[in-house]
N, C-alpha and C positions, 0 to 999 in steps of 0.2 A: 252432649250434642248442642249445647248452647254456645253461641259465639260471644266471646268477651273481648272488648277492646280496652286498652289502657286509656285512662283519662287524658294523658298527654297527647296521644295520637288524635283524639277527637278535638281537643282544644286547639291543636296546631292546624287541623283542617278547617275548623270554624274560623280561626284567625286569618288563614290564607284567603278563604272565600269572602270574608268581610272586607279584607284589604283590597282584593280584586274588585269587588263591587263599588267600593268608595273611589278607587282610581277611575273606574269607568264613569261613575257619576260626575266626577269633577272634570274629566277631560272631554266628555261628550259635548258640552256647550262650546268648547274652544275649537274642536276639530271636526265636529259634525258626525252624524250617525253613520254614514257610509264608510268613512275612514276608520272610525272606532270599531264598528262591527266587523270590518275586514280584518283589523288587527286581532280582535278577540277570537275570531274563527281560526285564523292562521296560528296564533299562539296556543289556542286550545288544542288544535290538531297536533302541533309539535309536542305539547306537554303530554299528550296521550300516546306518543310514539308513532304517529302517522307521518312518514317521511317521503311520501310521494308528492313532491313539491308542486308539480304541474296541476295535479288534481286538487290539491289543497288550495292553491291560489284560484283556480277556476271555481271551486265551491264557494270560497270566500267572496269573490266578486259577484257570483250569481245570487248568493244568499243576501248580501247587502243591498244590491239593487232591487231584487224582488221584494224584500220586506219594505224597503223605502217606498217603492211604487205601490205595493199592495196596501200599506197603511193609508196612503193618500186616497187610493181608489175606494177602499172599504169604509174608512172612518173620516175621510176628508180632514186629516190631521197632517200637517207638515212636520216631519221630524227635524230636529236641529241639524 
């Protein structure tokens, strides 16, 4: 009844997430929060098998603008 995962699977997943995090970290100052978060939401949706493109793009735009505006209104911090 216990779940066992091979070490290679865990190491691969950790490597992928670390790589994604580093890419986001380095491109955020160059392209800005709204564009990077839009791309992350769209690519994340596609990676998880969500192929309703219209809803995915609408979600990505709404999320990016809402978070950017909300962070400024709540914390008075301008995102890059």
